[in-house]
Structure formats: structure tokens, C-alpha cells
C-alpha positions in Angstrom: 9.3 19.6 -24.4 8.8 23.2 -23.4 12.1 23.6 -21.6 15.6 22.1 -22.0 16.8 22.9 -18.6 17.7 20.5 -15.8 15.5 20.3 -12.7 15.7 18.5 -9.4 13.7 15.3 -9.6 12.7 13.2 -6.6 12.3 9.5 -7.3 10.2 7.5 -4.9 10.8 3.8 -4.4 7.9 1.7 -3.3 7.7 -1.6 -1.5 10.7 -4.0 -2.0 12.6 -1.4 -4.1 13.0 0.7 -1.0 14.6 -2.3 0.8 16.8 -3.2 -2.2 18.2 0.3 -2.7 18.3 1.1 1.1 16.4 4.4 0.8 12.9 5.5 0.0 13.8 8.5 -2.3 16.6 9.3 -4.7 17.2 12.9 -5.8 18.8 13.5 -9.2 19.2 16.4 -11.6 17.7 15.8 -15.1 15.7 17.5 -17.9 12.9 14.9 -18.1 11.5 12.1 -16.0 13.0 9.5 -18.4 16.4 11.0 -18.1 16.0 11.1 -14.3 15.4 7.3 -14.3 18.4 6.7 -16.5 20.5 8.7 -14.1 19.1 6.8 -11.1 19.7 3.5 -12.8 23.4 4.5 -13.3 23.8 5.5 -9.6 22.0 2.5 -8.2 22.7 -0.8 -10.0 19.7 -2.4 -8.2 17.4 -0.3 -10.4 18.8 -1.9 -13.6 16.4 -4.8 -13.1 13.5 -2.4 -12.8 14.3 0.4 -15.3 15.7 -0.3 -18.8 18.3 1.7 -20.6 15.6 3.9 -22.2 14.3 5.0 -18.8 11.2 2.9 -18.9 9.9 0.3 -16.3 10.3 -3.3 -17.1 7.3 -5.7 -16.9 6.1 -6.0 -13.4 6.6 -2.4 -12.6 5.0 0.9 -13.5 6.2 4.5 -13.3 4.1 7.6 -12.3 5.2 11.0 -13.3 3.8 13.6 -10.8 1.0 11.1 -10.2 0.2 10.4 -13.9 0.9 7.1 -15.7 4.2 7.5 -17.6 2.5 6.4 -20.8 0.3 9.5 -20.6 3.1 11.9 -19.5 5.1 12.1 -22.6 8.8 12.9 -22.4 8.2 15.8 -20.0 10.0 17.4 -17.0 8.9 16.2 -13.6 9.1 17.0 -9.9 8.4 13.5 -8.5 8.6 10.1 -10.1 7.3 7.0 -8.4 8.3 3.4 -9.3 5.6 1.0 -8.2 5.5 -2.8 -8.4 2.4 -3.9 -10.2 2.2 -7.1 -8.1 3.3 -7.2 -4.5 3.4 -10.1 -2.1 4.5 -8.5 1.1 2.9 -8.6 4.5 0.0 -6.4 5.4 -0.6 -5.1 8.8 -4.1 -4.0 9.8 -3.2 -0.4 10.7 -6.1 2.0 10.3 -5.9 5.5 9.0 -9.0 7.8 9.3 -9.6 9.8 6.2 -11.5 13.1 6.7 -13.9 14.9 4.3 -11.1 17.5 3.8 -8.8 14.6 2.7 -11.4 13.4 0.3 -11.9 16.9 -1.3 -8.1 17.4 -1.5 -7.3 14.1 -3.1 -10.3 14.4 -5.5 -9.2 17.8 -6.6 -5.6 16.4 -7.1 -6.9 13.6 -9.3 -9.1 16.0 -11.3 -6.2 18.3 -11.8 -4.0 15.4 -13.1 -6.8 14.3 -15.5 -6.9 17.9 -16.9 -3.1 18.1 -17.1 -3.0 14.9 -19.1 -5.3 16.3 -21.8 -7.9 13.6 -21.4 -11.4 15.0 -21.3 -14.1 12.5 -20.5 -17.7 12.6 -21.7 -18.9 10.7 -18.6 -17.7 9.8 -15.1 -18.5 6.3 -13.8 -18.2 5.7 -10.0 -17.8 2.2 -8.6 -20.3 1.6 -5.9 -20.1 2.2 -3.1 -16.8 3.9 -2.3 -16.3 5.6 -5.7 -19.6 7.5 -5.8 -18.5 10.5 -3.8 -15.1 11.0 -5.5 -16.8 10.5 -8.9 -19.3 13.3 -8.1 -16.6 15.7 -7.0 -14.3 14.9 -9.9 -17.2 15.3 -12.4 -18.0 18.7 -11.0 -14.4 19.9 -11.2 -14.1 18.6 -14.7 -17.4 20.1 -15.7 -18.8 16.7 -16.8 -22.6 16.6 -16.5 -23.1 12.8 -17.1 -22.3 10.5 -14.2 -23.2 6.8 -13.8 -22.4 4.0 -11.4 -21.4 0.4 -11.6 -21.4 -2.0 -8.6 -18.7 -4.6 -8.1 -18.7 -6.6 -4.9 -15.5 -8.0 -3.3 -15.7 -7.7 0.5 -18.2 -9.8 2.4 -17.9 -7.3 5.3 -15.5 -4.6 6.4 -12.6 -6.9 7.1 -13.4 -10.0 5.0 -12.7 -10.3 1.3 -14.7 -12.5 -1.0 -12.7 -15.0 -3.0 -13.3 -13.0 -6.2 -15.2 -9.9 -7.2 -18.5 -10.1 -9.1 -20.6 -7.6 -11.1 -23.7 -6.8 -9.1 -25.1 -3.8 -10.9 -24.2 -2.9 -14.5 -24.1 0.6 -16.0 -27.5 1.9 -17.1 -26.3 4.8 -19.2 -25.0 4.2 -22.8 -21.2 4.4 -23.1 -20.7 3.4 -26.7 -18.4 5.9 -28.5 -17.8 7.9 -25.3 -14.7 8.8 -23.3 -15.0 7.4 -19.8 -13.3 8.0 -16.4 -13.9 5.1 -14.1 -13.5 6.2 -10.5 -13.1 4.4 -7.1 -11.9 5.5 -3.7 -8.9 3.1 -3.4 -7.2 0.3 -5.4 -6.2 -2.3 -2.8 -5.9 -5.7 -4.5 -6.9 -4.2 -7.8 -9.5 -6.9 -8.4 -12.5 -4.6 -8.1 -11.0 -2.1 -10.5 -10.0 -4.9 -12.9 -13.5 -6.4 -13.1 -15.1 -3.0 -13.4 -12.8 -2.0 -16.2 -13.5 -5.3 -18.1 -17.2 -4.7 -17.7 -17.0 -1.0 -18.9 -15.1 -2.1 -22.0 -18.0 -4.3 -23.0 -20.1 -1.2 -23.6 -17.6 -0.2 -26.4 -16.5 3.2 -25.2 -14.0 5.2 -27.3 -11.6 5.3 -24.4 -11.5 4.4 -20.7 -9.2 5.8 -18.1 -9.2 4.8 -14.4 -8.7 7.0 -11.3 -8.7 6.4 -7.5 -7.9 8.7 -4.6 -5.5 6.1 -3.1 -3.6 3.0 -4.1 -1.8 0.3 -2.2 1.7 -0.6 -3.1 0.6 -4.2 -3.9 -2.3 -3.4 -6.1 -2.7 -5.6 -9.1 -3.8 -2.7 -11.3 -2.4 0.8 -10.9 -4.9 3.3 -12.2 -4.1 6.0 -14.8 -4.6 8.7 -12.2 -4.2 8.6 -8.4 -3.4 11.0 -5.6 -1.6 9.1 -2.8 0.0 5.7 -1.9 -0.6 4.1 1.5 -0.1 0.6 2.9 -2.6 1.3 5.8 -6.2 0.2 6.0 -8.1 3.3 5.0 -11.4 4.3 6.7 -13.3 6.8 4.6 -15.8 9.2 6.3 -18.7 7.4 4.7 -17.8 4.0 6.1 -16.7 4.8 9.6 -19.9 3.2 11.1 -19.3 0.1 9.0 -15.8 -0.1 10.3 -17.0 -0.2 13.9 -15.0 2.9 14.8 -18.2 4.8 15.6 -21.5 3.7 17.1 -24.5 3.6 14.7 -26.8 6.7 14.8 
């Protein structure tokens, strides 16, 4: 650890944790993210079922340190720590949020920065068709990775109807064996698409695979290694606004 001084750490509570504790954020003073969670656990007994006495999440929960999976963060200082349920069964309202191209650039840059900060340098970026293609291109440019590929996993029958389960429609056509891979999508909602794509990528025998999305939902089955923001709204990206029916076809 570079410093041994205490910092102000904001701990974000997602989903049912917010309801159990009665607040969305907790502010503590600590030297590391792990110490911050131990302090929060002491202050709020409800968190003892979520965080163990070592400051790590129990099964069923995951912790992000400044947007990076805690398993990649080391025992480092932090500004913001998020505790996220891996599986969530709450209600979902169809509330739309329109994402702009500026939002896409900002969140893509944020994810690329977090990848750099973690020390993981991919040899190739793989985008999940269709939503992950644009973020994958931006992230690959920022990281200086020349090789980019795509994989297609289908889940939604149309804009508002999910299929029963995802299926692999288009495999990766670039060799991945022995290479470090970043698998990119626009959002992890149920997590089923990311899960199947990750399983498929591992069949190519890469050296290592990390996952990244611009947004995640609080109930996602799989929380990616890197993400920018959390939202419980139905996201409409700029490349799918005609598909959503929000705009007339040109």
C-alpha cells in the first residue's frame, strides 16, 4: 500500500441492502477499502450478514472498489466502495433512460481507465453483438489494442421480450488461444448473455479473460470485472433508439 493514512470512503449499498440499513450510502474513515467495510460492518449490524470479519463479501454478494472487482483491487485505499447482490429478485419497472453518445464515450473511457488501473493489459478486445461492438471499439482504441473481434449471443426476441435462454449465434473467428481477452458488452441486465459469452470464450483457451460493461443492473447474475455505472432503469442506447420505438425509422 502506497500510503498508510486514513481517507474518507463512501460505501454504496445496492438493492435490498439499502432497505435493510435504511440508507443508500455510508461514509467512514479508513486506510483501505477492506478496513472501510470492517468499520461499516461494526457500525451497522445488518452488514454482518453481507461482509465477513475480514472485510470481504460473503457468497451472494460482490464488492467493487472504485468500480473494480475487489479481487483485482488488492488491499488499496478507495474513494467509493459498492456492495452489490449477485442475484436479485426484486421488482422491475419499465422506466426508460435515454443514453447519449456523450454518455457512451464517458462510460467507455471510465471502463478503459479502470482496466488500465488494474494492471490488466489485453491482447484482444471482443465485443458482444450487437450492443457491445461500439464500446469495444472505443475501449480498444483507448487501450491501444489493435485486435478486435465479435461474438453474437441472442437473448431478446425483440426490444421488450426476452427469450427463455441465450444461445450462441456467431462464434469468434479470430484465434484466442494463449491470449489475454477483454469481453465487452453495453450492459449486464440478467447476466445471462455475458455468462454464455464468457463460457464460449473460455473454450478458445485464452490465457486470461476479463469482462467489462458500461452499465450493470443491481439484479445481474454476473457482475463484470469492470463497469462504469449501476442503474435499475431500462437503458436505450443511441444505436437502438429506432428499435425501441422512441424514434420513427429513417
